[in-house]
Short mmCIF file of the C-alpha atoms (twelve columns), coordinates in Angstrom:
data_MODEL
# 
_entry.id   MODEL 
# 
loop_
_atom_site.group_PDB 
_atom_site.id 
_atom_site.type_symbol 
_atom_site.label_atom_id 
_atom_site.label_alt_id 
_atom_site.label_comp_id 
_atom_site.label_asym_id 
_atom_site.label_seq_id 
_atom_site.Cartn_x 
_atom_site.Cartn_y 
_atom_site.Cartn_z 
_atom_site.pdbx_PDB_model_num 
ATOM 1   C CA . MET A 1   -289.188 -17.260 1.411  1 
ATOM 2   C CA . SER A 2   -290.373 -19.379 4.295  1 
ATOM 3   C CA . GLY A 3   -288.800 -20.670 7.442  1 
ATOM 4   C CA . ILE A 4   -288.715 -20.463 11.197 1 
ATOM 5   C CA . VAL A 5   -287.107 -17.592 13.032 1 
ATOM 6   C CA . GLY A 6   -285.793 -18.369 16.535 1 
ATOM 7   C CA . GLY A 7   -286.746 -16.452 19.685 1 
ATOM 8   C CA . ALA A 8   -285.966 -12.782 20.201 1 
ATOM 9   C CA . GLY A 9   -282.305 -12.123 20.806 1 
ATOM 10  C CA . SER A 10  -281.155 -15.416 19.354 1 
ATOM 11  C CA . LYS A 11  -278.943 -16.029 16.363 1 
ATOM 12  C CA . SER A 12  -280.319 -19.506 15.948 1 
ATOM 13  C CA . GLY A 13  -283.144 -18.667 13.551 1 
ATOM 14  C CA . ILE A 14  -283.132 -20.155 10.086 1 
ATOM 15  C CA . ILE A 15  -284.872 -18.769 7.011  1 
ATOM 16  C CA . GLY A 16  -284.618 -21.379 4.319  1 
ATOM 17  C CA . GLU A 17  -280.980 -22.448 4.517  1 
ATOM 18  C CA . THR A 18  -279.572 -19.031 5.543  1 
ATOM 19  C CA . GLU A 19  -278.469 -18.232 9.076  1 
ATOM 20  C CA . ILE A 20  -279.549 -14.818 10.358 1 
ATOM 21  C CA . ASP A 21  -276.614 -12.471 10.985 1 
ATOM 22  C CA . TYR A 22  -277.767 -10.782 14.198 1 
ATOM 23  C CA . GLU A 23  -275.781 -8.753  16.722 1 
ATOM 24  C CA . GLU A 24  -276.586 -6.200  19.390 1 
ATOM 25  C CA . GLY A 25  -274.365 -4.174  21.644 1 
ATOM 26  C CA . THR A 26  -273.229 -0.790  22.860 1 
ATOM 27  C CA . PHE A 27  -270.671 1.732   21.627 1 
ATOM 28  C CA . THR A 28  -269.316 5.110   22.719 1 
ATOM 29  C CA . PRO A 29  -270.102 7.845   20.180 1 
ATOM 30  C CA . TYR A 30  -268.315 11.159  20.441 1 
ATOM 31  C CA . LEU A 31  -268.899 14.602  19.007 1 
ATOM 32  C CA . GLY A 32  -266.082 15.985  16.900 1 
ATOM 33  C CA . ALA A 33  -265.216 18.358  14.086 1 
ATOM 34  C CA . SER A 34  -264.638 17.220  10.493 1 
ATOM 35  C CA . GLY A 35  -261.689 19.619  10.187 1 
ATOM 36  C CA . GLY A 36  -260.219 18.751  13.581 1 
ATOM 37  C CA . GLY A 37  -259.583 20.828  16.645 1 
ATOM 38  C CA . GLY A 38  -262.050 21.755  19.322 1 
ATOM 39  C CA . ASN A 39  -262.584 20.390  22.788 1 
ATOM 40  C CA . TYR A 40  -265.782 18.375  23.051 1 
ATOM 41  C CA . GLY A 41  -265.667 16.899  26.521 1 
ATOM 42  C CA . HIS A 42  -268.741 14.767  27.140 1 
ATOM 43  C CA . THR A 43  -270.755 14.393  30.315 1 
ATOM 44  C CA . GLN A 44  -272.656 11.603  28.585 1 
ATOM 45  C CA . ALA A 45  -271.901 9.568   25.446 1 
ATOM 46  C CA . ASP A 46  -274.054 6.480   25.045 1 
ATOM 47  C CA . GLY A 47  -274.771 4.384   21.990 1 
ATOM 48  C CA . ALA A 48  -276.612 1.117   21.408 1 
ATOM 49  C CA . TYR A 49  -277.141 -0.848  18.197 1 
ATOM 50  C CA . VAL A 50  -278.789 -3.851  16.611 1 
ATOM 51  C CA . LYS A 51  -277.309 -5.249  13.403 1 
ATOM 52  C CA . VAL A 52  -279.281 -7.639  11.200 1 
ATOM 53  C CA . GLY A 53  -277.401 -8.557  8.048  1 
ATOM 54  C CA . LYS A 54  -275.930 -5.275  6.793  1 
ATOM 55  C CA . SER A 55  -278.657 -3.097  8.350  1 
ATOM 56  C CA . VAL A 56  -277.545 -1.271  11.512 1 
ATOM 57  C CA . THR A 57  -280.121 0.432   13.730 1 
ATOM 58  C CA . PHE A 58  -278.694 2.676   16.452 1 
ATOM 59  C CA . HIS A 59  -279.581 5.030   19.299 1 
ATOM 60  C CA . ILE A 60  -277.216 7.848   20.302 1 
ATOM 61  C CA . LYS A 61  -277.346 10.172  23.313 1 
ATOM 62  C CA . ILE A 62  -274.598 12.773  23.833 1 
ATOM 63  C CA . ALA A 63  -274.285 15.644  26.314 1 
ATOM 64  C CA . VAL A 64  -271.374 18.047  25.828 1 
ATOM 65  C CA . ALA A 65  -269.512 19.513  28.819 1 
ATOM 66  C CA . SER A 66  -269.924 23.173  29.673 1 
ATOM 67  C CA . ASP A 67  -266.290 23.984  28.846 1 
ATOM 68  C CA . ALA A 68  -266.449 22.665  25.287 1 
ATOM 69  C CA . SER A 69  -265.099 24.718  22.398 1 
ATOM 70  C CA . GLY A 70  -265.862 24.204  18.718 1 
ATOM 71  C CA . GLY A 71  -263.440 22.979  16.109 1 
ATOM 72  C CA . SER A 72  -263.269 23.605  12.377 1 
ATOM 73  C CA . GLY A 73  -265.411 22.177  9.611  1 
ATOM 74  C CA . TYR A 74  -268.678 20.399  10.373 1 
ATOM 75  C CA . ALA A 75  -270.087 18.823  13.514 1 
ATOM 76  C CA . VAL A 76  -269.738 15.047  13.278 1 
ATOM 77  C CA . ILE A 77  -270.433 12.069  15.485 1 
ATOM 78  C CA . ASN A 78  -267.631 9.545   15.363 1 
ATOM 79  C CA . SER A 79  -267.296 5.911   16.354 1 
ATOM 80  C CA . LEU A 80  -270.327 4.243   14.775 1 
ATOM 81  C CA . PRO A 81  -270.125 0.500   15.492 1 
ATOM 82  C CA . PHE A 82  -269.751 -0.514  11.802 1 
ATOM 83  C CA . THR A 83  -268.368 1.126   8.653  1 
ATOM 84  C CA . VAL A 84  -270.990 2.857   6.492  1 
ATOM 85  C CA . ALA A 85  -271.424 1.244   3.061  1 
ATOM 86  C CA . ASN A 86  -270.337 3.236   0.004  1 
ATOM 87  C CA . GLU A 87  -273.750 3.335   -1.643 1 
ATOM 88  C CA . GLY A 88  -274.512 7.026   -1.977 1 
ATOM 89  C CA . ALA A 89  -275.966 9.342   0.618  1 
ATOM 90  C CA . GLN A 90  -277.583 7.665   3.601  1 
ATOM 91  C CA . ILE A 91  -279.621 10.509  5.049  1 
ATOM 92  C CA . GLY A 92  -281.352 10.155  8.391  1 
ATOM 93  C CA . ALA A 93  -284.999 10.772  9.085  1 
ATOM 94  C CA . GLY A 94  -284.377 13.353  11.775 1 
ATOM 95  C CA . ILE A 95  -283.045 14.218  15.199 1 
ATOM 96  C CA . GLY A 96  -285.293 13.324  18.106 1 
ATOM 97  C CA . PHE A 97  -284.001 15.876  20.595 1 
ATOM 98  C CA . ALA A 98  -281.292 18.550  20.477 1 
ATOM 99  C CA . GLY A 99  -280.709 21.710  22.471 1 
ATOM 100 C CA . ASN A 100 -278.338 24.473  23.573 1 
ATOM 101 C CA . TRP A 101 -276.537 24.717  20.239 1 
ATOM 102 C CA . ASP A 102 -275.198 28.203  19.535 1 
ATOM 103 C CA . GLY A 103 -276.888 28.746  16.178 1 
ATOM 104 C CA . TYR A 104 -278.671 26.181  14.073 1 
ATOM 105 C CA . GLU A 105 -279.625 23.061  16.004 1 
ATOM 106 C CA . PRO A 106 -279.229 19.812  14.080 1 
ATOM 107 C CA . ASP A 107 -282.497 18.290  12.882 1 
ATOM 108 C CA . THR A 108 -281.178 15.612  10.526 1 
ATOM 109 C CA . TRP A 109 -277.987 13.730  9.708  1 
ATOM 110 C CA . THR A 110 -276.165 11.864  6.982  1 
ATOM 111 C CA . ALA A 111 -273.980 8.777   7.356  1 
ATOM 112 C CA . ASN A 112 -270.631 9.278   5.620  1 
ATOM 113 C CA . PRO A 113 -269.663 6.398   3.248  1 
ATOM 114 C CA . ASN A 114 -266.540 4.360   4.063  1 
ATOM 115 C CA . THR A 115 -266.313 5.865   7.570  1 
ATOM 116 C CA . ASN A 116 -267.735 5.268   11.032 1 
ATOM 117 C CA . GLN A 117 -269.076 8.824   11.094 1 
ATOM 118 C CA . ILE A 118 -272.285 10.863  10.877 1 
ATOM 119 C CA . THR A 119 -272.421 14.528  9.808  1 
ATOM 120 C CA . LEU A 120 -275.056 16.561  11.669 1 
ATOM 121 C CA . ALA A 121 -277.229 18.854  9.527  1 
ATOM 122 C CA . TYR A 122 -280.164 21.273  9.670  1 
ATOM 123 C CA . HIS A 123 -282.848 22.508  7.293  1 
ATOM 124 C CA . ASN A 124 -283.086 26.204  6.462  1 
ATOM 125 C CA . ASN A 125 -286.236 28.170  5.580  1 
ATOM 126 C CA . ASN A 126 -285.975 27.069  1.929  1 
ATOM 127 C CA . ASN A 127 -285.969 23.410  3.017  1 
ATOM 128 C CA . TYR A 128 -282.367 22.828  1.939  1 
ATOM 129 C CA . TRP A 129 -280.142 21.006  4.370  1 
ATOM 130 C CA . TYR A 130 -276.700 22.179  5.430  1 
ATOM 131 C CA . ALA A 131 -274.049 20.620  7.623  1 
ATOM 132 C CA . VAL A 132 -273.922 22.092  11.131 1 
ATOM 133 C CA . ASN A 133 -270.796 24.199  11.665 1 
ATOM 134 C CA . ALA A 134 -268.572 22.612  14.328 1 
ATOM 135 C CA . SER A 135 -267.772 25.987  15.906 1 
ATOM 136 C CA . ILE A 136 -271.361 26.520  17.100 1 
ATOM 137 C CA . THR A 137 -271.100 23.863  19.790 1 
ATOM 138 C CA . ASP A 138 -270.065 25.970  22.753 1 
ATOM 139 C CA . GLY A 139 -270.890 23.614  25.591 1 
ATOM 140 C CA . ASN A 140 -273.926 22.277  27.408 1 
ATOM 141 C CA . SER A 141 -275.246 21.071  24.039 1 
ATOM 142 C CA . TYR A 142 -277.103 17.782  23.863 1 
ATOM 143 C CA . ILE A 143 -278.451 15.524  21.182 1 
ATOM 144 C CA . GLN A 144 -280.433 12.303  21.161 1 
ATOM 145 C CA . PHE A 145 -281.643 10.359  18.127 1 
ATOM 146 C CA . CYS A 146 -281.918 6.978   16.520 1 
ATOM 147 C CA . GLY A 147 -281.582 5.850   12.937 1 
ATOM 148 C CA . SER A 148 -280.272 3.167   10.668 1 
ATOM 149 C CA . TYR A 149 -277.718 2.784   7.911  1 
ATOM 150 C CA . LYS A 150 -276.320 0.086   5.653  1 
ATOM 151 C CA . SER A 151 -272.925 -1.238  6.655  1 
ATOM 152 C CA . THR A 152 -270.174 -2.789  4.548  1 
# 
């Protein structure tokens, strides 16, 4: 394939006869529990993304308030900017920075198909990954990471 791609940040580039589908923006992610409940007040909840075609690259930074209480099920991050494609597991490469979790700190994630949600996970000593229990987020927890997923 050959063609000319316009300047950075533009949607005017052309490759062959196909226009590039490009978008960037911000969103507000929030920590929640897959089974509901819990109080996850945030002192910070920032998200940014770049979407090229169906590929979404994002950066998330969340700080949980000191008076937070865990819910039931698994720890999830809601409100991704686009719906995750239903094409099997979309597992993240890792968590850049996480701390003050009461128990296992998340070190990876998986994007949940047909939702706008990520499930946080950790690796155990046998190198298996497990979803992080939502009840272990007691407050003052933080997480920061980036990744990408395929959207619908």
